[in-house]
C-alpha positions in Angstrom: 113.1 88.9 97.3 113.6 87.4 101.0 110.7 87.6 102.8 110.4 86.4 107.1 107.8 85.3 108.4 107.8 85.6 112.5 106.3 83.8 113.5 106.7 81.4 110.9 105.4 78.3 112.9 102.9 79.7 114.0 99.9 78.6 112.3 99.6 81.9 110.4 102.9 82.1 109.9 102.7 78.7 108.1 99.7 79.4 106.4 101.3 82.2 104.5 104.4 80.0 103.6 102.8 77.5 102.3 101.2 79.9 99.9 104.3 82.2 99.2 106.8 78.7 98.9 104.7 78.3 95.3 106.4 81.0 94.3 109.8 80.4 92.6 111.2 85.2 93.0 110.1 84.5 96.4 112.6 83.2 99.3 110.9 82.4 102.7 113.3 83.1 106.2 110.7 80.7 108.7 112.2 82.9 111.7 111.6 82.0 115.7 113.1 81.6 119.0 111.9 77.5 119.1 115.2 76.7 116.3 114.0 72.9 116.7 110.0 73.5 115.6 111.6 76.2 113.0 113.3 73.2 111.3 110.6 71.6 111.4 107.9 73.7 109.4 110.5 74.5 107.1 111.3 70.4 106.3 107.1 70.8 105.8 106.6 73.3 103.6 109.3 72.3 101.5 107.4 69.1 101.3 104.5 70.2 100.8 105.2 73.1 98.1 107.9 71.2 96.6 110.0 74.4 96.8 114.1 74.0 97.6 116.1 73.9 100.7 117.5 77.1 100.0 114.3 78.7 99.2 112.5 77.8 102.6 115.1 78.3 105.5 114.7 78.1 109.1 116.3 80.7 110.8 116.2 82.7 114.0 114.4 85.5 115.1 117.4 87.9 114.5 118.4 86.1 111.5 114.9 86.6 110.0 115.1 90.4 111.3 118.5 90.7 110.4 118.0 89.0 106.3 115.5 89.6 105.0 113.7 92.1 102.5 110.1 91.9 103.6 109.6 90.8 107.3 106.0 89.8 108.2 105.0 89.2 112.2 102.1 87.8 112.6 102.6 87.0 116.3 98.8 87.0 118.5 98.6 90.7 120.3 100.0 90.0 123.3 103.1 89.8 121.9 103.4 91.6 119.3 105.2 94.2 120.8 108.1 92.3 122.6 108.3 91.0 119.1 108.8 94.4 117.8 111.0 95.4 120.5 113.6 92.3 119.9 113.6 92.4 116.1 114.3 96.4 115.9 117.8 96.6 116.5 118.5 93.5 113.8 116.5 95.2 110.4 118.1 97.4 108.1 117.1 100.9 107.1 115.2 100.1 103.6 113.7 97.1 105.6 109.7 96.1 104.5 108.0 95.5 108.2 104.4 94.7 107.9 102.6 94.3 110.7 99.3 91.9 110.5 98.6 91.7 114.2 95.0 92.0 114.6 94.2 93.4 118.5 91.6 90.5 119.0 91.7 88.3 122.4 89.6 85.9 123.3 87.7 85.8 126.3 87.1 82.5 128.8 83.6 81.7 126.7 85.4 82.1 123.5 83.8 85.5 122.6 86.6 87.7 121.1 87.5 91.5 122.4 89.2 93.9 120.4 91.8 95.3 122.3 93.3 99.1 120.8 96.5 100.0 120.5 97.7 102.5 122.7 99.4 104.0 118.9 95.9 103.6 118.5 96.5 100.2 115.8 99.5 98.0 115.7 100.5 99.3 112.6 100.8 103.0 114.4 102.5 101.3 117.5 104.6 99.3 115.0 105.6 102.3 113.4 106.3 104.0 117.0 107.9 101.2 118.7 110.3 101.1 115.3 110.9 104.7 114.1 111.0 106.8 111.0 113.9 104.3 109.1 111.9 101.0 108.5 108.9 101.1 106.3 105.8 100.2 108.0 102.8 98.4 106.0 99.4 97.5 107.7 98.2 94.3 105.8 96.4 90.7 105.8 94.7 91.4 109.1 91.3 89.5 107.9 93.0 86.1 106.4 93.4 83.0 109.1 95.4 80.6 109.8 93.2 77.7 108.6 91.9 79.4 104.9 95.5 80.3 104.1 96.4 76.5 105.1 93.6 75.0 102.6 96.0 75.9 99.8 92.9 74.1 97.4 90.7 77.1 98.7 90.8 81.0 96.4 91.0 84.0 98.9 89.0 86.1 97.4 88.2 88.1 100.9 89.0 92.0 100.6 92.1 93.4 102.6 93.8 96.6 103.5 97.3 97.1 103.0 98.0 100.7 104.6 101.4 102.7 104.7 102.6 106.7 104.7 105.2 104.6 102.0 103.6 104.4 98.8 106.7 102.1 97.0 106.9 100.1 100.4 102.7 99.8 99.8 103.5 98.5 96.4 105.3 96.0 97.5 102.7 94.1 99.9 100.2 94.6 97.5 102.3 92.2 94.9 102.8 89.9 98.2 99.6 90.1 97.9 98.4 88.8 94.6 100.1 86.3 95.1 97.9 85.3 97.6 95.7 84.6 95.0 92.5 86.9 93.6 92.4 89.5 96.7 90.7 92.3 96.4 93.1 94.6 97.7 92.4 98.4 98.6 95.1 101.1 99.6 95.7 103.6 101.9 98.0 105.9 104.1 98.4 103.8 108.0 95.9 105.7 109.5 93.0 103.8 108.4 95.1 100.7 109.3 93.1 101.5 113.0 89.7 101.4 109.9 90.6 97.6 108.7 91.5 96.4 112.5 88.0 97.6 113.8 86.1 96.4 110.4 87.6 93.4 110.9 86.5 92.7 115.0 82.8 92.8 113.5 82.9 90.4 111.1 84.2 88.7 113.2 80.9 89.2 115.5 78.8 89.1 112.9 80.1 85.4 112.3 80.0 83.7 115.5 76.1 85.7 115.3 75.1 84.5 112.3 77.2 81.3 111.5 78.2 82.7 108.2 81.4 84.0 106.1 82.1 87.0 106.3 85.1 89.2 103.9 85.9 92.2 104.9 84.2 95.0 102.4 86.0 97.3 100.2 85.9 100.9 101.5 87.2 103.8 99.4 90.0 105.6 100.7 89.5 108.5 97.9 89.0 111.9 100.2 88.1 109.8 102.8 90.4 111.8 105.4 89.1 112.8 108.8 86.6 111.4 111.6 85.8 107.3 111.3 82.4 107.9 110.8 83.8 109.8 107.6 84.5 106.2 106.5 82.1 103.6 108.1 79.2 105.0 107.0 80.0 104.3 103.4 81.6 100.8 104.5 77.9 100.4 106.1 76.0 101.9 103.4 77.9 99.4 101.1 77.1 96.2 103.2 73.6 97.3 103.3 73.6 97.3 100.0 74.7 93.7 99.3 72.2 92.7 101.9 74.2 92.3 105.4 73.1 92.5 108.6 75.2 95.5 109.4 75.3 96.3 113.3 76.3 99.2 115.4 80.3 99.8 116.0 
């Protein structure tokens, strides 16, 4: 399987590449607008993981989008829309696009602020931009650069993998399982906004109490309807685990 990471030179992108490069059944395309940076990152990943040159390759953003089975977008929120518009014409009909964008921006004092996408969530916005031919999946939103890049650290946090295409979702679940023992909750694309708000809340928890919190799994089955029907079970799970809850 060919997996492209855009931008493969940012810290999060490098973290994903380091972990997936350890698996011989995955070939990585490090996509970036900065060709020299991509070449340098690809070489570093090969040196650290022992992957061969044909398994970790530096390419342009257009080449990454055109030649991959799965394209993982890890750019910051403000860069998501222009990046998707740039790659749109290069994606094939059977391409799976994984949106890992978290709509968080930092204020001058470092306070994280949730910035809801116009379409509801980042993945829904991606689907709106790319159209029906591209299979959009939301995944990996709680995973930060620091924990991804520390290969000695086992990733045990819960994540959502959301898509309206069952086959595409299964492919991304398989990729998630290769990142180590993640706890995975699957659901439709409409639940991406739930994932984003939970991660934004947990970032604030970590900042407030100085502790590491993981995203808590919420049963997807039978949860169609308003956001309240999803938030209440989430808070109940948190309280059962002894985690302090804030208003969402």
